[in-house]
C-alpha positions in Angstrom: 67.3 87.3 134.2 65.8 86.1 130.5 64.4 88.4 128.4 61.9 86.2 127.6 60.7 84.2 130.5 58.0 82.1 128.5 61.4 80.2 127.2 62.1 78.7 130.4 59.2 76.4 130.0 60.8 75.7 126.6 61.6 71.2 126.5 63.5 72.0 123.2 66.3 69.4 122.8 64.7 67.0 126.2 63.3 63.6 125.8 60.2 62.9 127.6 58.8 59.5 128.2 55.0 59.2 129.1 53.7 56.5 130.3 50.0 55.4 130.0 50.1 57.9 126.9 47.3 56.0 125.0 44.7 58.6 126.4 43.8 60.8 128.7 45.8 62.5 130.9 48.8 60.5 129.4 47.9 61.6 126.0 47.0 65.3 126.1 50.3 65.4 128.6 52.1 63.6 125.4 51.0 66.5 123.1 51.9 69.5 125.4 55.5 68.2 125.5 55.9 67.7 122.0 54.1 70.9 121.3 57.1 72.7 124.0 59.9 70.9 122.1 60.7 67.5 123.7 61.0 64.3 121.9 58.3 62.5 123.4 57.9 58.6 123.8 54.6 57.6 123.8 54.5 54.1 126.2 51.5 51.8 126.9 50.1 48.7 126.2 47.9 49.9 122.9 50.9 50.6 120.6 47.5 51.4 117.8 46.8 54.2 120.4 50.1 55.6 120.3 51.1 55.3 116.7 48.1 57.5 115.9 48.7 59.6 118.5 53.0 60.2 117.2 51.3 60.8 113.6 49.6 63.3 115.1 52.6 65.1 117.0 55.1 64.4 114.2 52.1 66.3 111.6 52.3 68.9 114.2 55.9 69.4 113.4 56.9 67.4 117.2 58.5 64.2 117.6 57.6 61.0 118.8 57.8 57.3 119.2 55.4 55.1 119.7 55.8 51.9 122.3 54.3 49.4 123.4 55.0 48.8 127.1 53.5 47.3 129.9 54.9 49.2 133.0 53.9 46.2 135.4 56.4 44.0 133.6 59.3 45.1 135.5 61.9 42.7 133.0 60.5 44.6 130.0 61.6 48.1 131.3 65.3 48.2 130.7 65.2 47.1 127.0 62.6 50.2 126.1 65.1 52.5 127.6 67.7 51.2 125.6 65.4 51.7 122.8 64.5 55.3 123.5 68.3 55.6 123.9 68.7 54.4 120.8 66.1 56.8 118.7 66.7 60.0 120.9 68.9 59.9 123.2 68.7 59.6 127.2 65.7 60.1 128.7 65.5 63.4 131.1 61.6 63.9 131.4 59.9 61.0 133.0 56.2 61.1 133.2 54.8 58.3 135.1 51.0 58.3 134.5 50.3 54.6 133.7 47.9 53.8 136.5 44.8 51.6 138.0 41.6 52.2 140.2 39.3 49.2 141.0 37.2 51.0 143.6 35.3 48.5 146.3 34.6 49.3 150.2 37.8 48.0 152.0 36.4 44.3 153.4 35.3 43.4 149.3 38.4 44.5 147.9 40.5 41.3 147.2 44.2 41.0 147.5 44.4 40.3 143.3 42.8 43.9 143.0 45.2 45.5 145.9 48.1 43.7 144.6 47.3 44.3 141.3 46.9 48.2 142.2 49.8 48.7 144.2 51.6 46.6 140.9 50.5 49.4 138.4 50.7 52.6 141.0 53.9 52.4 142.6 55.8 49.5 141.8 55.8 50.5 138.4 56.6 54.4 138.8 59.0 52.7 141.3 61.3 51.1 138.6 60.9 53.3 136.0 62.1 55.8 138.2 64.9 54.3 139.2 66.0 52.9 135.6 65.6 56.5 134.3 67.9 58.0 136.9 70.6 55.7 136.9 70.6 56.4 133.4 71.0 60.3 133.6 73.5 59.9 136.6 75.7 57.9 134.0 75.3 60.4 131.4 75.4 63.2 133.8 72.5 64.9 132.3 70.1 66.9 134.8 66.4 65.6 134.6 62.9 65.7 135.8 60.7 62.5 136.9 56.8 63.7 137.4 55.0 61.5 139.3 51.2 61.2 138.7 49.4 60.5 142.1 46.1 62.0 142.6 43.6 64.3 145.4 42.5 60.5 147.1 46.5 60.6 148.2 46.1 63.9 150.1 42.5 62.5 151.4 40.0 59.9 152.0 36.7 58.5 150.1 35.2 55.5 150.7 35.6 52.3 148.3 39.0 53.9 147.8 41.3 52.4 150.3 44.0 50.2 147.5 43.7 53.1 145.6 44.2 56.0 147.8 47.2 54.1 149.7 49.1 53.3 146.3 49.1 56.9 145.6 50.1 58.0 149.2 52.7 55.8 148.9 54.1 57.1 145.5 53.9 61.0 146.8 57.0 59.7 150.1 58.7 57.8 147.6 58.6 61.2 145.6 59.4 63.3 148.7 62.1 60.8 149.3 63.9 60.3 145.9 63.7 64.3 145.5 66.2 64.4 148.7 68.4 61.5 147.1 68.7 62.9 143.7 68.8 66.1 144.3 73.0 66.3 144.3 72.8 65.1 140.5 70.5 67.5 139.7 67.5 65.3 139.5 64.2 67.0 140.9 61.2 64.5 141.6 57.9 66.0 142.0 54.3 65.1 141.7 51.4 66.3 140.4 47.5 65.5 142.4 44.9 66.1 139.9 41.3 66.0 140.9 38.6 64.7 139.2 39.2 64.5 134.9 36.7 62.6 133.1 38.7 59.6 131.6 37.9 56.4 129.8 37.7 54.7 133.7 35.2 57.3 134.8 33.3 58.7 131.9 30.2 56.6 132.5 30.2 57.4 136.1 30.3 60.8 136.0 27.9 60.6 133.0 25.3 58.9 135.0 22.6 60.9 137.4 25.3 60.2 140.5 28.3 61.5 138.9 26.6 64.6 137.7 25.4 65.2 141.8 29.0 64.4 142.8 30.4 67.1 140.3 28.0 69.5 141.7 29.5 69.0 145.2 33.1 69.4 144.1 34.2 72.9 145.5 34.6 74.0 141.6 31.4 72.5 140.7 32.4 70.8 137.4 35.4 68.4 136.6 39.1 69.6 135.3 39.8 69.5 131.9 42.7 67.6 130.7 44.8 71.3 129.1 44.3 72.0 132.4 47.2 69.4 133.5 49.3 70.6 131.1 50.8 73.9 132.6 51.6 72.1 135.6 53.1 69.8 134.2 55.8 72.2 131.5 56.6 73.7 134.9 57.8 70.6 136.4 58.9 69.3 134.0 61.2 72.7 132.1 63.8 75.6 133.9 60.7 77.0 134.4 60.5 75.0 137.7 64.8 74.5 138.5 64.1 75.4 142.0 61.1 73.3 142.6 61.4 70.1 143.8 59.7 67.1 145.8 56.3 69.2 146.0 53.0 67.5 145.5 50.9 70.0 143.4 47.2 69.1 143.4 45.6 70.1 140.4 41.7 70.1 141.4 40.0 73.2 142.0 40.7 73.1 146.2 38.6 69.8 145.7 41.7 68.1 148.1 40.8 71.3 150.3 37.6 69.8 151.2 38.9 66.2 151.2 41.2 66.6 154.6 
């Protein structure tokens, strides 16, 4: 038994890739991973944002690599991993966080919107997980892949058919990869956040309609971004070494009211 069980949550010597790291959930998780000792790769389209975040992380004693990456550009993914390996070594923690939503009722959802949603929320995590797993296996290195799903992968809400379908597909991918990669000591899990205020939804939750919706949520509030850090560290670290193939809601029981 460990003398200090909190050390199991440490990520010293690990290399963590966080997509969508320029703001919101991604930026918060990147800070948490760095504070736990990981060398963190901050991948996003907005390089100036990740550069500023990298500067802040390094000022706190961490290590960070800002990287411009459009996750929907499959051809850009292998070169990105090459650059990471030159700087830090093999990526062994993946946070597939980059995502998008384009809410609309089903009959008003065009094919372009559907394809963009599926490419960002499902195909991109697929390709990143594949590239990361191949390299971990080649390096004989264990690891953890964490996919950011959603409470709307577990329940439904009008106007979110495309988004919910993309996140539900991500959950099934998570479960399948957990079974396929376990023999390589690579764990694959998912977080299903409830409603957290972000750039995408801040205007809505500031409106009267959004405030009324918050009051109908089981916890009566949105989540605070820091409340996702603990669950992420559990799944990324040795503290969660026997946790594989799960979907962990972080939503104040909102999923229980949706299903």
